[in-house]
C-alpha positions in Angstrom: 12.7 85.1 -70.4 12.9 82.3 -67.7 8.8 81.8 -68.2 9.6 81.2 -72.4 12.6 78.4 -71.0 9.9 76.3 -68.7 7.3 76.6 -71.6 10.1 75.1 -74.0 11.1 72.6 -71.8 7.6 71.7 -70.9 6.4 71.5 -74.8 9.7 69.3 -75.4 8.7 67.0 -72.7 5.3 66.4 -74.1 6.3 65.7 -77.6 8.9 63.3 -76.4 6.2 61.6 -73.9 3.8 61.4 -77.1 6.4 60.1 -79.8 8.6 57.7 -76.9 7.5 54.6 -78.9 9.4 55.9 -82.1 12.2 57.6 -80.2 12.7 54.5 -78.3 12.9 52.2 -81.2 15.2 54.5 -82.5 17.5 54.1 -79.5 17.2 50.8 -78.7 17.6 49.6 -82.3 14.4 47.4 -81.7 11.1 47.1 -83.5 8.1 49.7 -82.4 6.0 47.1 -82.4 8.0 45.1 -79.6 8.3 48.3 -77.5 4.9 49.1 -77.9 3.9 45.7 -76.3 6.6 46.0 -73.7 5.0 49.5 -72.5 1.6 48.5 -72.6 2.1 45.5 -70.4 3.2 47.2 -67.5 0.0 49.2 -67.2 
């Protein structure tokens, strides 16, 4: 049972990382393009 919980946390974390721009846009109330520029500028 412990491994199922760990696997679920890893999967949710991976999905949140891949969907970070739309999630941040919704939380911050800004355009996705603006957030995408901010994230890409830090690299």
